[in-house]
C-alpha positions in Angstrom: -35.9 39.8 -26.9 -38.5 37.1 -27.7 -39.3 36.3 -31.3 -42.6 34.7 -32.4 -42.4 32.1 -35.2 -45.5 30.6 -36.8 -45.6 27.2 -38.6 -48.1 24.6 -39.8 -47.7 21.1 -38.5 -49.7 17.9 -38.8 -50.6 15.7 -35.8 -52.5 12.7 -37.3 -54.7 10.8 -35.0 -53.7 7.5 -36.7 -50.2 6.5 -37.8 -49.0 8.0 -41.0 -48.9 4.7 -42.9 -52.6 4.1 -42.1 -53.5 7.6 -43.1 -51.5 7.1 -46.4 -53.4 3.8 -47.0 -56.7 5.5 -46.4 -55.8 8.4 -48.8 -54.7 5.9 -51.4 -58.0 4.0 -51.3 -60.0 7.3 -51.6 -57.8 8.4 -54.5 -58.3 5.0 -56.3 -62.1 5.2 -55.9 -62.1 8.8 -57.1 -60.1 8.0 -60.2 -62.2 4.9 -60.9 -65.3 7.1 -60.7 -63.9 9.6 -63.1 -62.9 6.9 -65.5 -66.4 5.4 -65.5 -67.9 8.9 -65.6 -70.0 8.0 -62.6 -72.5 10.6 -61.6 -71.7 12.5 -58.4 -68.0 11.5 -58.2 -66.8 15.0 -57.4 -69.6 15.4 -54.8 -68.6 12.1 -53.1 -65.0 13.2 -52.9 -66.0 16.1 -50.6 -66.7 14.0 -47.4 -63.7 11.7 -48.1 -61.4 14.7 -48.3 -62.9 16.2 -45.2 -62.4 12.9 -43.4 -58.8 12.7 -44.4 -58.2 16.3 -43.4 -59.8 15.7 -40.0 -57.6 12.6 -39.4 -54.4 14.4 -40.5 -55.2 17.1 -37.9 -53.4 20.1 -39.3 -52.4 22.8 -36.7 -51.0 26.2 -36.6 -48.0 26.3 -34.1 -46.7 29.6 -32.7 -43.4 29.4 -30.9 -42.0 32.1 -28.6 -38.2 31.8 -29.1 -35.5 33.4 -26.9 -32.3 33.7 -28.8 -29.1 32.4 -27.1 -25.9 34.4 -27.4 -23.0 32.7 -29.2 -19.8 32.1 -27.2 -16.5 33.6 -28.3 -13.4 32.6 -26.4 -10.3 34.7 -26.2 -7.3 32.6 -25.0 -4.4 34.8 -23.8 -0.9 33.3 -23.6 0.8 34.7 -20.5 3.7 32.2 -20.3 7.4 32.9 -19.7 8.2 33.1 -23.5 5.6 35.9 -23.8 7.9 38.1 -21.6 10.5 38.3 -24.4 10.9 41.7 -26.0 7.7 43.7 -26.3 5.4 40.6 -26.5 3.6 41.5 -23.3 2.6 44.9 -24.5 1.6 43.5 -27.9 -0.6 41.0 -26.1 -2.2 43.5 -23.8 -3.1 45.9 -26.7 -4.4 43.1 -28.8 -6.6 41.7 -26.1 -8.0 45.2 -25.2 -8.9 46.0 -28.8 -10.3 42.5 -29.4 -12.5 42.4 -26.3 -13.8 46.0 -27.0 -15.0 44.9 -30.5 -16.5 41.7 -29.3 -18.3 43.1 -26.3 -20.1 45.6 -28.5 -22.1 42.7 -30.0 -25.0 41.8 -27.8 -25.4 38.4 -29.5 -21.9 37.3 -28.3 -20.8 36.1 -24.9 -17.1 36.8 -24.6 -15.0 34.5 -22.4 -11.3 35.4 -21.7 -9.0 32.6 -20.6 -5.5 33.7 -19.4 -3.0 30.9 -19.4 0.4 30.8 -17.7 3.0 28.1 -17.9 4.4 25.4 -15.6 8.0 24.3 -15.1 7.4 20.9 -16.7 4.4 20.9 -19.0 4.9 24.2 -20.8 2.1 26.3 -22.3 -1.2 24.5 -22.6 -3.6 26.7 -24.4 -5.9 24.0 -25.7 -6.6 22.7 -22.2 -7.8 26.2 -21.3 -9.9 26.4 -24.5 -11.5 23.1 -23.6 -12.3 24.3 -20.1 -13.9 27.5 -21.5 -16.2 25.6 -23.8 -16.9 22.6 -21.6 -20.4 23.8 -20.5 -21.4 25.0 -24.0 -22.8 22.9 -26.9 -20.6 23.1 -30.0 -23.5 24.6 -31.9 -23.3 27.7 -29.8 -19.5 28.4 -30.1 -18.9 31.2 -32.5 -15.1 30.7 -32.5 -11.9 31.2 -30.6 -9.1 33.7 -30.9 -5.7 32.7 -29.4 -3.2 35.5 -28.7 0.2 33.8 -28.4 3.8 33.7 -29.7 3.2 30.3 -31.2 5.1 28.3 -28.6 2.2 26.0 -27.6 2.8 22.6 -26.2 -0.6 20.8 -26.2 -1.8 21.1 -29.8 -3.8 17.9 -30.6 -1.9 15.6 -32.8 -5.0 14.6 -34.8 -6.2 18.2 -35.3 -6.4 17.7 -39.1 -8.6 14.6 -38.7 -10.6 15.9 -35.8 -11.0 19.6 -36.0 -12.5 21.4 -33.0 -15.8 22.2 -34.7 -15.5 26.0 -34.7 -12.9 28.4 -36.2 -9.7 28.9 -34.2 -7.9 32.1 -35.1 -4.4 33.0 -34.0 -2.9 36.4 -33.4 0.9 36.0 -33.1 3.1 38.2 -31.0 6.8 38.8 -31.6 8.2 39.2 -35.1 8.8 36.7 -37.8 12.3 35.7 -38.6 13.8 36.1 -35.2 16.7 33.9 -34.0 18.1 32.9 -30.6 21.0 31.2 -28.9 20.2 28.4 -26.5 21.9 25.7 -24.5 20.6 22.2 -24.9 21.4 19.3 -22.5 21.3 16.2 -24.6 22.2 13.7 -22.0 22.6 13.8 -18.2 22.6 11.0 -15.7 20.2 10.9 -12.8 22.7 9.2 -10.5 26.5 9.0 -10.1 28.9 7.2 -7.8 30.6 9.3 -5.2 34.2 9.9 -6.0 33.8 9.2 -9.7 33.0 11.6 -12.6 29.9 11.4 -14.7 29.5 12.9 -18.2 27.0 15.5 -19.2 26.4 16.1 -23.0 25.5 19.6 -24.0 25.1 21.5 -27.3 25.0 25.2 -28.0 22.5 26.1 -30.8 22.8 29.4 -32.6 21.4 29.8 -36.1 23.2 33.1 -36.6 26.7 31.9 -35.7 29.1 31.4 -38.6 30.3 27.8 -39.3 33.1 26.7 -37.0 32.3 29.1 -34.2 32.8 28.3 -30.6 31.0 29.5 -27.5 32.1 29.5 -23.8 30.2 27.3 -21.4 30.5 27.9 -17.7 30.1 24.9 -15.3 29.4 25.4 -11.6 29.0 22.4 -9.4 27.1 23.2 -6.1 28.9 26.1 -4.5 32.3 25.3 -5.9 34.1 27.9 -8.1 33.0 27.8 -11.7 35.1 26.7 -14.6 34.7 27.6 -18.3 35.2 25.5 -21.4 34.9 26.3 -25.1 32.5 24.2 -27.2 31.9 24.2 -30.9 28.5 25.6 -31.7 26.0 23.0 -33.0 28.1 20.0 -31.9 27.4 17.8 -28.9 30.2 18.0 -26.3 30.8 15.7 -23.3 31.6 17.5 -20.0 33.0 15.6 -17.0 31.5 16.3 -13.6 32.9 14.9 -10.4 30.4 13.7 -7.8 32.2 14.3 -4.5 29.4 13.7 -2.0 26.3 11.7 -1.4 22.9 13.3 -2.0 22.0 15.9 -4.6 24.6 17.6 -6.7 23.4 20.6 -8.7 25.3 21.4 -11.9 24.7 24.8 -13.4 25.6 25.3 -17.0 25.5 28.7 -18.8 26.6 30.3 -22.1 26.5 34.0 -22.9 23.9 35.2 -25.3 24.6 35.8 -29.0 24.2 39.1 -30.9 20.5 38.8 -31.4 19.7 36.7 -28.3 16.1 36.9 -27.2 16.2 35.6 -23.7 18.8 34.5 -21.1 16.5 31.8 -19.8 17.5 29.2 -22.4 21.2 30.2 -22.2 21.4 28.2 -19.0 20.5 24.8 -17.7 20.4 23.2 -14.3 20.9 19.5 -13.6 20.4 17.6 -10.4 22.5 14.5 -10.0 22.0 12.2 -7.0 25.3 11.0 -5.6 25.2 7.4 -4.2 28.0 5.5 -2.5 28.9 2.3 -4.2 29.5 0.6 -0.8 30.6 2.1 2.5 33.8 0.5 3.5 34.2 0.4 7.3 37.1 -0.9 9.3 36.2 -1.9 12.9 39.0 -2.8 15.3 37.9 -4.1 18.7 40.4 -4.3 21.5 39.6 -6.0 24.8 36.4 -8.2 24.4 33.4 -6.7 26.1 29.6 -7.1 26.0 29.2 -4.0 23.8 31.5 -5.3 21.0 28.8 -7.3 19.3 26.5 -4.3 19.4 28.9 -2.3 17.2 29.3 -5.2 14.8 25.5 -5.8 14.6 24.8 -2.1 13.9 27.3 -1.9 11.1 26.3 -5.2 9.6 22.6 -4.4 9.6 23.1 -1.9 6.7 23.3 -3.8 3.4 25.4 -0.9 1.9 28.2 -1.4 4.4 31.2 -3.5 3.7 32.5 -4.2 7.2 36.0 -5.5 7.9 36.1 -6.4 11.6 39.2 -7.5 13.6 39.1 -8.4 17.3 42.4 -8.5 19.1 42.1 -11.7 21.1 45.7 -12.3 21.9 48.3 -9.6 21.9 51.9 -10.4 20.9 53.1 -10.1 24.4 51.1 -13.1 25.5 52.8 -16.4 25.3 50.8 -19.4 24.1 52.5 -22.8 23.6 49.6 -24.1 21.4 50.9 -25.3 18.1 50.0 -22.9 15.3 48.2 -25.6 13.2 45.8 -26.0 16.1 45.0 -22.2 16.5 41.8 -20.7 14.9 43.3 -17.2 15.0 45.0 -15.4 12.1 47.8 -13.0 12.2 46.7 -9.3 12.3 47.4 -7.9 8.8 48.9 -4.6 10.1 50.8 -3.5 7.0 47.9 -4.3 4.7 45.3 -2.4 6.7 47.3 0.6 7.9 49.5 1.2 4.9 48.4 -0.6 1.7 44.6 -0.4 2.0 44.1 2.4 4.6 42.6 4.9 2.1 40.2 2.3 0.8 38.1 2.7 3.9 35.4 5.4 4.4 35.4 5.1 8.1 37.7 3.6 10.8 36.2 2.6 14.2 38.3 1.8 17.3 36.2 0.1 19.9 38.0 -0.1 23.3 41.3 -0.5 21.6 44.5 0.1 23.6 48.1 0.4 22.7 49.2 -3.2 23.0 52.3 -3.0 20.8 50.3 -4.7 18.0 50.0 -1.5 15.8 53.3 0.4 16.0 53.2 4.2 16.2 54.2 4.8 12.5 51.0 3.0 11.5 48.9 5.1 13.9 50.6 8.1 12.3 49.2 6.9 9.0 45.7 6.9 10.5 46.3 10.4 11.7 47.4 11.5 8.2 44.4 9.7 6.7 42.0 11.8 8.8 43.8 15.0 8.0 43.4 14.3 4.3 39.7 13.7 4.5 39.2 10.4 6.4 36.7 9.6 9.2 37.6 8.3 12.6 35.3 7.1 15.5 36.6 6.1 18.9 34.3 4.4 21.4 36.4 4.1 24.6 36.3 2.4 27.9 38.5 2.4 31.0 41.6 1.7 28.8 41.4 5.3 27.5 42.3 6.5 31.1 45.2 4.0 31.5 48.9 4.4 30.5 48.5 2.6 27.2 45.7 4.9 26.0 45.3 5.6 22.3 45.7 9.3 23.3 49.4 8.6 23.9 49.8 7.5 20.3 50.1 9.8 17.3 46.2 9.8 17.2 46.3 12.0 20.3 47.2 14.9 18.0 43.7 14.8 16.4 41.5 13.6 19.2 39.0 16.2 20.5 39.6 15.5 24.2 42.4 14.4 26.5 41.7 11.8 29.3 41.9 13.1 32.8 42.6 9.6 34.1 39.3 9.2 36.0 36.7 6.5 35.3 33.2 7.4 36.5 31.5 4.1 37.4 28.0 5.4 38.1 24.5 5.4 36.6 23.7 8.5 34.6 21.3 9.6 31.8 22.9 10.9 28.7 21.7 14.4 27.7 21.8 16.4 24.5 23.2 19.7 25.6 24.9 22.8 24.4 25.7 22.8 20.7 24.1 19.3 20.5 20.6 20.9 20.6 21.4 22.5 17.2 23.8 19.9 15.8 22.2 17.5 13.2 23.8 14.5 14.8 22.0 14.9 18.0 19.1 17.4 17.7 16.7 14.6 16.7 17.6 12.7 19.9 16.1 15.3 22.2 13.0 13.7 23.9 9.7 15.4 23.3 7.7 17.0 26.2 5.6 13.9 26.6 8.3 11.3 25.8 10.3 9.4 28.5 13.9 10.5 29.0 16.8 8.6 27.4 17.8 5.4 29.2 20.8 5.4 31.5 24.4 4.3 31.0 26.6 3.1 33.7 30.2 4.1 32.9 31.9 7.2 31.6 35.5 8.3 31.0 36.4 11.8 32.2 38.1 13.9 29.6 39.0 17.6 28.9 37.8 19.0 25.5 40.5 20.4 23.3 40.5 23.3 20.8 37.2 23.8 18.9 35.7 20.4 19.6 32.0 20.4 19.9 30.5 18.7 23.0 27.1 17.5 21.8 26.2 15.2 24.6 27.0 15.2 28.3 26.8 12.5 31.0 27.7 12.1 34.6 28.0 15.4 36.5 27.7 17.2 33.2 31.0 15.8 31.9 31.5 15.6 28.1 30.2 12.3 26.7 30.2 12.7 22.9 32.6 15.1 21.1 32.9 16.0 17.5 35.7 17.8 15.7 37.0 18.7 12.3 40.7 18.0 11.6 41.8 19.7 8.4 39.8 17.9 5.7 38.7 15.0 8.0 36.5 14.4 11.0 36.8 12.7 14.4 34.2 11.6 16.9 34.9 10.5 20.5 32.4 8.6 22.6 33.5 8.5 26.2 31.6 5.4 27.3 31.5 1.7 26.5 27.9 1.2 27.7 26.0 2.5 24.6 24.7 -1.1 24.1 22.3 -0.6 27.1 20.1 1.5 24.8 19.8 -1.5 22.4 18.9 -3.8 25.3 16.1 -1.4 26.3 17.3 -1.2 29.9 15.1 1.2 31.8 13.6 2.6 28.6 16.6 2.2 26.3 17.3 4.8 23.7 17.9 5.4 19.9 21.2 3.6 19.6 20.9 2.8 15.9 19.8 6.3 15.0 22.7 7.9 16.9 25.3 5.6 15.3 23.8 6.1 11.9 23.8 9.9 12.2 27.3 9.8 13.7 28.7 7.7 10.9 27.1 9.7 8.1 28.3 13.0 9.6 31.8 11.6 9.8 31.5 10.7 6.1 30.3 14.2 5.2 26.7 13.5 4.3 25.2 16.8 3.1 22.0 16.4 5.1 24.0 16.2 8.3 26.2 19.2 7.9 26.0 21.4 10.9 26.6 24.5 8.9 24.9 24.5 5.5 22.6 26.4 3.2 20.4 24.3 1.0 17.9 25.1 -1.7 15.5 22.8 -3.4 12.6 23.3 -5.9 9.6 21.0 -5.7 6.1 21.5 -7.0 6.7 25.1 -8.1 8.1 26.1 -4.7 11.7 26.9 -3.7 12.5 25.8 -0.2 15.5 27.3 1.5 17.0 25.6 4.6 19.8 27.0 6.6 21.4 25.1 9.4 24.0 26.6 11.8 25.2 26.1 15.4 24.5 29.8 16.1 22.0 32.4 15.0 22.6 33.5 11.4 21.3 36.4 9.3 17.5 36.6 9.4 17.3 36.9 5.6 18.6 35.4 2.4 18.8 36.8 -1.1 17.3 34.7 -3.9 18.4 35.3 -7.5 16.1 33.9 -10.3 17.4 32.5 -13.6 16.6 35.8 -15.3 18.7 37.8 -12.7 15.9 39.2 -10.5 16.9 39.4 -6.8 14.4 38.9 -4.0 15.0 39.1 -0.2 13.3 36.4 1.8 12.9 36.2 5.6 13.9 33.0 7.3 11.7 31.5 10.0 13.1 29.4 12.9 12.5 25.7 12.7 13.5 22.6 14.7 17.0 22.2 15.9 19.5 24.6 14.3 17.5 25.1 11.2 15.6 28.0 9.7 13.5 27.9 6.6 11.8 30.0 3.9 9.7 29.3 0.8 9.2 31.1 -2.4 6.9 30.3 -5.4 8.9 29.9 -8.6 7.9 30.1 -12.2 11.1 30.3 -14.1 13.0 27.1 -14.9 16.7 27.1 -14.6 19.3 27.9 -11.9 18.1 29.6 -8.7 20.8 31.0 -6.5 20.5 31.6 -2.7 23.0 33.4 -0.4 23.0 34.6 3.1 26.1 36.7 2.5 28.4 33.9 3.7 27.2 30.6 2.2 25.7 30.1 -1.3 23.4 27.4 -2.6 21.9 26.7 -6.0 18.8 24.8 -7.0 17.6 23.3 -10.3 14.0 24.2 -11.2 12.4 22.1 -13.9 14.1 19.7 -16.2 17.4 20.4 -18.0 15.5 21.4 -21.2 12.2 22.9 -20.0 9.4 23.0 -22.6 8.6 26.6 -21.9 12.0 28.1 -22.4 13.8 25.6 -24.6 12.5 27.6 -27.6 11.3 31.2 -27.3 11.4 32.3 -31.0 7.9 33.3 -32.2 6.6 30.9 -34.8 3.5 30.2 -36.9 4.4 26.6 -37.6 2.6 25.2 -34.5 -0.7 27.0 -35.0 -0.9 27.0 -38.8 -2.3 23.4 -39.0 -5.0 24.3 -36.4 -6.1 27.3 -38.4 -6.3 25.3 -41.6 -8.2 22.4 -40.0 -10.7 24.7 -38.2 -11.2 27.3 -40.9 -9.6 30.0 -38.9 -6.9 32.5 -39.8 -3.4 33.4 -38.6 -2.0 37.0 -38.4 1.2 38.6 -37.1 0.3 41.5 -34.9 3.6 43.2 -35.8 2.5 43.3 -39.5 -1.1 44.6 -39.3 -2.4 44.7 -35.8 -5.7 43.1 -34.9 -7.8 42.2 -37.9 -11.5 43.2 -38.3 -14.1 41.0 -36.7 -17.1 39.9 -38.7 -20.1 37.8 -37.9 -20.7 35.2 -40.6 -23.3 32.5 -41.2 -22.5 28.9 -40.2 -21.9 27.9 -43.8 -19.8 30.9 -44.8 -16.0 31.3 -44.8 -14.7 32.3 -41.4 -11.4 34.1 -42.3 -10.2 36.3 -45.1 -7.7 39.1 -45.9 -7.6 41.4 -42.9 -10.6 39.9 -41.2 -11.6 37.1 -38.9 -15.0 35.6 -38.8 -17.1 34.4 -35.9 -20.1 32.2 -36.7 -23.7 33.5 -36.1 -25.2 30.2 -35.1 -28.7 31.5 -34.3 -29.3 29.0 -31.4 -32.4 29.6 -29.2 -34.6 28.2 -26.5 -38.4 27.9 -26.8 -40.1 30.1 -24.2 -43.7 29.1 -25.1 -45.8 27.2 -27.6 -49.4 27.8 -28.8 -51.2 25.2 -31.0 -54.4 26.1 -32.9 -56.2 23.4 -35.1 -56.7 24.5 -38.7 -59.8 22.2 -39.0 -61.7 22.1 -35.7 -63.7 19.0 -34.9 -67.0 20.8 -35.4 -66.0 22.0 -38.8 -64.8 18.6 -39.9 -68.1 17.0 -38.8 -70.1 19.7 -40.8 -67.9 19.1 -43.9 -68.3 15.4 -43.7 -72.1 15.4 -43.0 -72.6 18.2 -45.5 -70.7 16.2 -48.1 -72.7 13.1 -47.5 -76.1 15.0 -47.6 -75.0 16.7 -50.8 -74.0 13.4 -52.4 -77.3 11.8 -51.4 -79.2 14.8 -52.8 -77.2 14.6 -56.0 -77.9 10.9 -56.3 -81.6 11.5 -55.7 -82.1 13.9 -58.6 
């Protein structure tokens, strides 16, 4: 609808100061004539007045105005805390009633912004309000109505000094006076040393609990059995957590809800602690000197996190040497210190072409065997000595080695191949050349051996014979490389190969790096997505079951990936502990921080939005106490909230659709008045 508005305006042909000066001169002359009682003073004033009126150029202006609707914004909180109790139904009913009332007013443009929450940043309603009004001048905004439980995390800190410029009303869901039990993580480290405990400080908050009460807190680390401790409510308690492996350790904490508990989401917390090894301590013992010995030393020394202790047996005890001891540069081999006193200080023991020379008696080799059974790591890189009578296989180590020598040495050129289980094993699956890549470079010697027990052959060599075998022995691990020509890969002979990558993966598998476990189920949350990765040496179940922090179970199908892996992804909203199982293995993942903004407090409150209402002139109402208040349109200067009603400003903004200007004193009329006045004055003077 277009409205026509008429007004009178002046468009002087000379500047206003000049016009004012001209009028002042005329007024002075007129008054001077009156004082002197000069004849014809009034008649002379007629042409002067006509001249001034013509110069002032009065016009009648008619504007065709098209009214613009005011904008009313309804911001709807759909965050996780709004799922507590009947808040969702309260919100839906309030939004329905409110929009029905507002949409009945043709002078209002109603915009509805629905806002969820993120794992880290919480509920950000004012960002949504800013987006909804970004393309509208403030003079057109009638007001905003926010439907929320009061848990808002982006209220401007200076709202009292810089109000939004329009009324912001709040309709609160939930009920006043509610209480809730929650678990708060006050301190948790990001990193911890492998093999050492870290401390996590937690506190159970429950306003309803009587003084001196205690609450049970369950602690679950990765997929290990959970343990429970009792903690006094309201007091911080330090809980020790052992970091037993490198990589991410997920700690799940949970306390049961109280009598009037609102939500289980803040009764639990998930913490991700990265385990790091202080220094990897490796013992390398080289037997008969050979060209590949330095390759092993260089590989292990190239890692700054490795403390390498290297001994090379240059002269066995059976060899006589008449050189005086003071002239020898050799030291006595510290057998007792290495194989008895400090054996368990090492993370990995490597024997490189070592043979039973009588230097290390069998009781000490038995110590190495027991070290492996109790969780240690052993790597043997063997040459022809492994097929000879004084082979390490004939020592107590033979009980734990994954293969027995057949006595044959294969001196021929062959190309190592990743085969069998190696195609799915994390140590070797990445070594498989791509379709366009050149094959692995050749080696020139292999020791024939027969696999034992459940040992996994992951690489084969000459005539398909086992080349690299891996095995688990009780709590420890053993690897056997049946060739002493791995160094040819480093030299790049006939293409070479990934020597450093193979040794790195081999060493980390032996030391139980989680990323290199051949049978594992892992879960990780990043960017609002849960990624599930299962690795196995055989085909596993096609699905996994995912349990959310609130207890909702979802079945997710796995898709085959590279090597022995299969993956699945799932979008996540809830912060806390996510559990994944395939029926055999279980994994847990931490979503969000230990104390997520969105779920750390779920009690409905008016404390957050009350300052906004006061600063903007809005109102605040509990839906549980009176429902949706009446909606009124008020003038820009009137109050915008009262008992039982909320006001939206009627700003009356418009755009001009057309303008028509008509002079009040046309030029011809001005000329007639001026000339007529002059003639009348002349005639009056002539009488």
